[in-house]
Kinemage of the C-alpha trace (Angstrom):
@kinemage 1
@onewidth
@group {chain A} dominant
@subgroup {mainchain}
@vectorlist {calphas} color= white
{ca unk a 1} P -235.089 47.069 -117.794
{ca unk a 2} L -233.802 50.216 -118.386
{ca unk a 3} L -235.560 52.754 -116.218
{ca unk a 4} L -235.711 56.581 -115.958
{ca unk a 5} L -237.802 56.557 -112.978
{ca unk a 6} L -237.145 59.190 -110.025
{ca unk a 7} L -234.662 58.304 -107.040
{ca unk a 8} L -237.621 59.960 -104.927
{ca unk a 9} L -241.134 58.833 -103.582
{ca unk a 10} L -242.898 62.071 -102.623
{ca unk a 11} L -244.241 64.452 -105.701
{ca unk a 12} L -242.579 67.462 -103.468
{ca unk a 13} L -239.384 65.769 -103.162
{ca unk a 14} L -238.991 65.444 -106.948
{ca unk a 15} L -240.059 69.006 -107.210
{ca unk a 16} L -237.986 70.513 -104.442
{ca unk a 17} L -234.878 68.524 -105.933
{ca unk a 18} L -235.541 70.234 -109.575
{ca unk a 19} L -236.115 73.659 -107.819
{ca unk a 20} L -232.673 73.494 -105.655
{ca unk a 21} L -230.883 72.838 -109.042
{ca unk a 22} L -232.380 75.540 -111.114
{ca unk a 23} L -232.098 77.903 -107.894
{ca unk a 24} L -228.338 77.384 -108.418
{ca unk a 25} L -228.279 77.623 -111.794
{ca unk a 26} L -229.739 81.324 -111.400
{ca unk a 27} L -227.708 82.197 -108.373
{ca unk a 28} L -224.289 81.281 -109.950
{ca unk a 29} L -225.157 82.758 -113.226
{ca unk a 30} L -225.833 86.234 -111.488
{ca unk a 31} L -222.373 85.364 -109.120
{ca unk a 32} L -220.605 84.973 -112.603
{ca unk a 33} L -221.966 88.118 -114.200
{ca unk a 34} L -221.729 90.452 -111.258
{ca unk a 35} L -218.138 89.144 -110.631
{ca unk a 36} L -217.275 90.230 -114.284
{ca unk a 37} L -219.003 93.371 -114.356
{ca unk a 38} L -217.264 94.309 -110.780
{ca unk a 39} L -214.152 93.341 -112.413
{ca unk a 40} L -214.997 96.094 -115.682
{ca unk a 41} L -216.336 98.708 -113.873
{ca unk a 42} L -213.151 98.732 -111.031
{ca unk a 43} L -210.685 98.613 -114.167
{ca unk a 44} L -212.354 101.270 -116.241
{ca unk a 45} L -212.432 103.683 -113.588
{ca unk a 46} L -208.632 102.844 -112.853
{ca unk a 47} L -208.068 103.833 -116.339
{ca unk a 48} L -210.205 106.967 -116.503
{ca unk a 49} L -210.111 108.040 -112.701
{ca unk a 50} L -211.689 111.835 -113.751
{ca unk a 51} L -214.748 110.349 -115.323
{ca unk a 52} L -217.783 111.332 -113.854
{ca unk a 53} L -220.202 108.293 -112.492
{ca unk a 54} L -222.865 109.099 -114.680
{ca unk a 55} L -220.565 108.584 -117.797
{ca unk a 56} L -219.469 105.059 -116.595
{ca unk a 57} L -223.012 104.218 -115.373
{ca unk a 58} L -223.873 105.190 -119.418
{ca unk a 59} L -221.301 102.892 -120.761
{ca unk a 60} L -221.842 99.977 -118.622
{ca unk a 61} L -225.778 99.861 -117.740
{ca unk a 62} L -227.292 101.748 -120.698
{ca unk a 63} L -230.169 99.917 -122.253
{ca unk a 64} L -230.421 97.860 -119.550
{ca unk a 65} L -234.472 97.800 -118.205
{ca unk a 66} L -233.722 98.859 -114.209
{ca unk a 67} L -236.780 100.227 -112.931
{ca unk a 68} L -235.299 100.299 -109.270
{ca unk a 69} L -231.810 101.434 -110.678
{ca unk a 70} L -228.493 100.443 -109.864
{ca unk a 71} L -225.991 102.330 -106.890
{ca unk a 72} L -223.018 101.761 -109.186
{ca unk a 73} L -220.851 103.684 -107.062
{ca unk a 74} L -221.980 101.613 -104.276
{ca unk a 75} L -222.029 98.227 -105.998
{ca unk a 76} L -218.883 98.337 -108.023
{ca unk a 77} L -216.338 100.681 -106.860
{ca unk a 78} L -217.142 100.853 -102.777
{ca unk a 79} L -218.179 97.484 -102.239
{ca unk a 80} L -215.167 94.798 -102.054
{ca unk a 81} L -216.078 91.167 -103.788
{ca unk a 82} L -216.011 89.687 -100.010
{ca unk a 83} L -219.006 92.222 -99.533
{ca unk a 84} L -221.121 90.720 -102.431
{ca unk a 85} L -219.668 86.984 -101.626
{ca unk a 86} L -221.762 87.853 -98.180
{ca unk a 87} L -224.470 88.620 -100.243
{ca unk a 88} L -224.746 85.382 -102.562
{ca unk a 89} L -224.362 83.356 -99.199
{ca unk a 90} L -227.630 85.208 -97.441
{ca unk a 91} L -229.152 84.049 -100.783
{ca unk a 92} L -228.230 80.428 -100.581
{ca unk a 93} L -229.441 80.475 -96.767
{ca unk a 94} L -232.629 81.980 -97.398
{ca unk a 95} L -233.439 79.743 -100.642
{ca unk a 96} L -232.466 76.423 -98.703
{ca unk a 97} L -234.326 77.356 -95.592
{ca unk a 98} L -237.442 78.260 -97.602
{ca unk a 99} L -237.111 75.277 -99.733
{ca unk a 100} L -236.798 72.679 -97.124
{ca unk a 101} L -239.295 74.391 -94.742
{ca unk a 102} L -242.014 74.277 -97.757
{ca unk a 103} L -240.887 70.767 -98.437
{ca unk a 104} L -241.623 69.481 -95.007
{ca unk a 105} L -245.277 71.341 -95.033
{ca unk a 106} L -246.364 69.537 -98.259
{ca unk a 107} L -245.064 66.186 -96.733
{ca unk a 108} L -246.345 66.291 -93.476
{ca unk a 109} L -249.517 67.586 -94.940
{ca unk a 110} L -250.054 64.824 -97.158
{ca unk a 111} L -249.219 61.981 -94.439
{ca unk a 112} L -250.937 63.217 -91.316
{ca unk a 113} L -254.092 65.315 -89.951
{ca unk a 114} L -253.692 68.817 -90.027
{ca unk a 115} L -253.161 69.091 -86.173
{ca unk a 116} L -249.954 66.762 -86.369
{ca unk a 117} L -248.970 68.168 -89.549
{ca unk a 118} L -248.178 71.785 -88.299
{ca unk a 119} L -246.331 70.132 -85.251
{ca unk a 120} L -244.211 67.829 -87.460
{ca unk a 121} L -243.246 70.481 -89.625
{ca unk a 122} L -241.110 71.627 -87.175
{ca unk a 123} L -239.957 68.381 -85.619
{ca unk a 124} L -238.296 67.593 -88.757
{ca unk a 125} L -236.005 70.737 -88.415
{ca unk a 126} L -234.288 69.493 -85.165
{ca unk a 127} L -232.446 66.376 -84.095
{ca unk a 128} L -233.257 64.026 -81.854
{ca unk a 129} L -232.296 64.923 -78.214
{ca unk a 130} L -234.442 62.475 -75.671
{ca unk a 131} L -237.887 61.416 -75.265
{ca unk a 132} L -238.745 64.688 -74.602
{ca unk a 133} L -237.086 66.438 -77.438
{ca unk a 134} L -237.576 63.799 -79.950
{ca unk a 135} L -237.506 66.197 -83.063
{ca unk a 136} L -237.245 64.329 -86.046
{ca unk a 137} L -237.654 60.841 -84.648
{ca unk a 138} L -241.666 61.524 -83.466
{ca unk a 139} L -242.389 62.415 -87.167
{ca unk a 140} L -240.443 59.288 -88.462
{ca unk a 141} L -242.262 57.067 -85.561
{ca unk a 142} L -245.711 58.485 -86.414
{ca unk a 143} L -245.169 57.424 -89.955
{ca unk a 144} L -243.840 54.114 -88.891
{ca unk a 145} L -246.887 53.249 -86.317
{ca unk a 146} L -249.072 52.393 -89.571
{ca unk a 147} L -247.172 51.234 -92.394
{ca unk a 148} L -247.875 49.850 -95.887
{ca unk a 149} L -246.045 46.209 -96.591
{ca unk a 150} L -246.104 47.247 -100.544
{ca unk a 151} L -244.204 50.716 -99.686
{ca unk a 152} L -241.723 49.046 -97.085
{ca unk a 153} L -241.222 45.880 -99.682
{ca unk a 154} L -241.506 47.360 -103.011
{ca unk a 155} L -240.022 50.970 -102.891
{ca unk a 156} L -238.242 51.812 -99.232
{ca unk a 157} L -235.326 49.279 -100.618
{ca unk a 158} L -234.559 51.830 -103.480
{ca unk a 159} L -235.101 54.725 -101.947
{ca unk a 160} L -232.726 53.673 -98.722
{ca unk a 161} L -230.270 52.976 -101.344
{ca unk a 162} L -229.629 56.391 -102.479
{ca unk a 163} L -226.032 57.719 -102.354
{ca unk a 164} L -227.986 60.976 -100.700
{ca unk a 165} L -229.436 59.311 -98.122
{ca unk a 166} L -227.809 60.332 -94.945
{ca unk a 167} L -229.582 58.365 -91.766
{ca unk a 168} L -226.542 57.055 -90.101
{ca unk a 169} L -225.875 61.052 -89.393
{ca unk a 170} L -229.352 62.320 -89.565
{ca unk a 171} L -228.180 64.190 -85.937
{ca unk a 172} L -225.461 65.959 -87.402
{ca unk a 173} L -226.935 66.910 -90.438
{ca unk a 174} L -229.824 68.764 -88.780
{ca unk a 175} L -227.315 70.470 -86.012
{ca unk a 176} L -226.029 71.487 -89.143
{ca unk a 177} L -229.203 72.632 -90.373
{ca unk a 178} L -230.356 74.510 -86.964
{ca unk a 179} L -227.194 76.580 -87.265
{ca unk a 180} L -227.559 77.801 -90.243
{ca unk a 181} L -231.061 78.443 -89.894
{ca unk a 182} L -230.656 80.327 -87.291
{ca unk a 183} L -228.020 82.553 -89.181
{ca unk a 184} L -230.673 82.983 -91.494
{ca unk a 185} L -233.422 83.962 -88.791
{ca unk a 186} L -230.853 86.469 -87.431
{ca unk a 187} L -230.455 88.090 -90.613
{ca unk a 188} L -234.308 88.820 -91.245
{ca unk a 189} L -235.415 89.322 -87.670
{ca unk a 190} L -232.432 90.553 -85.612
{ca unk a 191} L -230.578 92.673 -87.953
{ca unk a 192} L -227.728 90.309 -88.927
{ca unk a 193} L -226.629 89.981 -85.264
{ca unk a 194} L -225.066 87.057 -83.472
{ca unk a 195} L -226.534 85.766 -80.750
{ca unk a 196} L -225.130 83.108 -78.107
{ca unk a 197} L -227.832 80.770 -79.331
{ca unk a 198} L -225.774 80.903 -82.918
{ca unk a 199} L -222.459 80.778 -80.676
{ca unk a 200} L -224.043 77.383 -79.029
{ca unk a 201} L -224.759 75.969 -82.311
{ca unk a 202} L -221.629 76.603 -84.184
{ca unk a 203} L -219.728 74.867 -81.206
{ca unk a 204} L -222.143 72.106 -81.412
{ca unk a 205} L -221.446 71.693 -85.236
{ca unk a 206} L -217.784 72.145 -84.700
{ca unk a 207} L -217.901 69.187 -81.995
{ca unk a 208} L -220.186 66.848 -84.926
{ca unk a 209} L -217.685 67.570 -87.750
{ca unk a 210} L -214.903 67.222 -85.204
{ca unk a 211} L -215.625 63.507 -84.719
{ca unk a 212} L -213.925 60.518 -86.158
{ca unk a 213} L -214.686 60.322 -89.251
{ca unk a 214} L -216.700 63.247 -89.652
{ca unk a 215} L -220.184 62.534 -90.418
{ca unk a 216} L -219.881 65.119 -93.576
{ca unk a 217} L -217.956 64.524 -96.720
{ca unk a 218} L -216.407 67.616 -96.500
{ca unk a 219} L -216.547 70.197 -93.213
{ca unk a 220} L -217.283 73.753 -92.786
{ca unk a 221} L -215.102 76.551 -92.509
{ca unk a 222} L -217.244 78.127 -89.798
{ca unk a 223} L -215.929 81.810 -89.463
{ca unk a 224} L -215.296 82.700 -85.592
{ca unk a 225} L -218.989 84.109 -84.397
{ca unk a 226} L -219.362 86.743 -81.703
{ca unk a 227} L -222.225 87.530 -79.856
{ca unk a 228} L -223.662 90.919 -80.309
{ca unk a 229} L -221.459 91.251 -83.640
{ca unk a 230} L -222.495 90.957 -87.558
{ca unk a 231} L -222.708 87.335 -88.462
{ca unk a 232} L -220.048 86.240 -90.668
{ca unk a 233} L -220.865 83.930 -93.539
{ca unk a 234} L -218.328 81.289 -96.045
{ca unk a 235} L -219.916 81.285 -99.258
{ca unk a 236} L -218.464 77.333 -99.473
{ca unk a 237} L -220.077 76.924 -96.306
{ca unk a 238} L -223.397 77.793 -97.333
{ca unk a 239} L -222.896 75.973 -100.774
{ca unk a 240} L -222.139 72.637 -98.534
{ca unk a 241} L -225.519 73.477 -96.346
{ca unk a 242} L -227.299 73.348 -99.586
{ca unk a 243} L -226.477 69.844 -99.857
{ca unk a 244} L -226.949 69.300 -96.241
{ca unk a 245} L -230.860 70.393 -97.486
{ca unk a 246} L -230.819 68.005 -100.140
{ca unk a 247} L -229.627 64.753 -98.157
{ca unk a 248} L -232.005 65.763 -95.540
{ca unk a 249} L -234.850 65.806 -97.834
{ca unk a 250} L -233.730 62.594 -99.705
{ca unk a 251} L -233.274 60.932 -96.380
{ca unk a 252} L -236.695 61.697 -94.748
{ca unk a 253} L -238.479 60.839 -98.153
{ca unk a 254} L -237.194 57.047 -97.980
{ca unk a 255} L -237.864 57.478 -94.057
{ca unk a 256} L -241.476 58.530 -94.112
{ca unk a 257} L -242.443 56.839 -97.477
{ca unk a 258} L -243.315 53.572 -95.433
{ca unk a 259} L -246.441 54.901 -94.194
{ca unk a 260} L -249.878 53.438 -94.816
{ca unk a 261} L -250.943 56.865 -96.202
{ca unk a 262} L -248.199 56.894 -98.898
{ca unk a 263} L -249.532 53.798 -100.395
{ca unk a 264} L -252.695 55.938 -100.813
{ca unk a 265} L -251.009 58.630 -102.410
{ca unk a 266} L -249.679 56.174 -104.971
{ca unk a 267} L -252.661 54.909 -105.691
{ca unk a 268} L -254.450 58.178 -106.383
{ca unk a 269} L -251.293 59.334 -108.580
{ca unk a 270} L -251.906 56.343 -110.446
{ca unk a 271} L -255.618 57.193 -110.525
{ca unk a 272} L -254.845 60.722 -111.717
{ca unk a 273} L -252.790 59.249 -114.716
{ca unk a 274} L -255.119 56.577 -115.886
{ca unk a 275} L -258.198 58.896 -115.893
{ca unk a 276} L -256.222 61.343 -118.586
{ca unk a 277} L -255.461 58.445 -121.251
{ca unk a 278} L -256.985 55.385 -122.540
{ca unk a 279} L -253.787 53.750 -123.510
{ca unk a 280} L -253.245 53.252 -119.867
{ca unk a 281} L -256.663 51.717 -119.395
{ca unk a 282} L -256.437 49.623 -122.686
{ca unk a 283} L -253.491 47.123 -121.977
{ca unk a 284} L -252.270 44.859 -124.492
{ca unk a 285} L -252.850 41.297 -124.242
{ca unk a 286} L -249.382 40.189 -125.198
{ca unk a 287} L -247.359 39.575 -121.972
{ca unk a 288} L -243.888 41.275 -122.791
{ca unk a 289} L -245.750 44.413 -124.076
{ca unk a 290} L -248.006 44.273 -121.147
{ca unk a 291} L -245.494 44.748 -118.722
{ca unk a 292} L -243.677 47.261 -120.913
{ca unk a 293} L -246.816 49.541 -121.139
{ca unk a 294} L -247.103 49.038 -116.789
{ca unk a 295} L -243.309 50.085 -116.504
{ca unk a 296} L -244.212 52.916 -118.688
{ca unk a 297} L -247.254 53.731 -116.492
{ca unk a 298} L -245.040 53.889 -113.748
{ca unk a 299} L -242.260 55.966 -115.459
{ca unk a 300} L -245.144 58.208 -116.487
{ca unk a 301} L -246.465 58.721 -112.520
{ca unk a 302} L -243.217 59.028 -111.574
{ca unk a 303} L -242.991 56.584 -109.294
{ca unk a 304} L -239.696 55.131 -108.555
{ca unk a 305} L -238.133 51.679 -109.223
{ca unk a 306} L -240.102 48.574 -107.560
{ca unk a 307} L -238.323 45.810 -106.475
{ca unk a 308} L -240.675 43.077 -108.295
{ca unk a 309} L -242.765 44.656 -110.807
{ca unk a 310} L -244.905 41.437 -110.534
{ca unk a 311} L -246.273 42.545 -106.988
{ca unk a 312} L -246.544 46.149 -108.406
{ca unk a 313} L -248.981 44.655 -110.951
{ca unk a 314} L -251.098 42.256 -108.863
{ca unk a 315} L -251.392 44.868 -106.054
{ca unk a 316} L -252.926 47.276 -109.225
{ca unk a 317} L -255.382 44.464 -110.071
{ca unk a 318} L -256.451 44.546 -106.428
{ca unk a 319} L -256.838 47.874 -106.568
{ca unk a 320} L -258.903 47.871 -109.977
{ca unk a 321} L -256.009 50.342 -111.138
{ca unk a 322} L -255.662 47.937 -114.148
């Protein structure tokens, strides 16, 4: 049976995956527009070197609503394109880290008590080191301490099979996340200066991608960082970082979906759906149309494809969802 069901279980995963796409569309539209305008302004100035800056502003910016204004000389004449690429790199870091942290917060509060959730949000950002520093494994183990047989049998196999799932290399991906997040934090809190911890994290990431084979589909360039100097970012690296974030979210979406609380989330999503429209409660008598309606119900509730629809129907009957 054809399906348009999502490849993720948690609503926040589905939302963040879409928002990552929207963010990239917006960022690259700005990148393309700035690149074109940067070239045009510089070319125009070369052709008319004696023209006053106000006249150049009038030609290129007249009619645009710009309440904050643009320092055209600084942005287009005095700044190299590499300077702008550093700005876009920072933008990507900020957006991706914010989305990941927001996702982790929502999923952890959906699954765990408030006390546990606040701790688990941070743990999902760190690799496993040992029993004293378990990182993400503390969260995955907690989710597996009480599992749902329905989620394990019917949804986990589908979620685990995603091409975005990076479970075999999850530690390497979290080391990469830690390095880029540390760079982002320094840009926000320490004037963008490199610290020794950033140097150490870059060394750790370099060792990870030096493995044979590399855990990453594409290795990072990783410009050399020097403690006490400004952090240097590579735009392609930051693009790859966004892929790291997407894969981490997908992987943990599958790993945490087995929780017994996930089954309760599943039930609530279906109840919310059936409460809004009578067609989901008044099911056809014909067996084929009956199954088709249930299938459409799962699609409408944005629930991934189960392994066996009959098992889901039986569960829904037990829970009095149909």
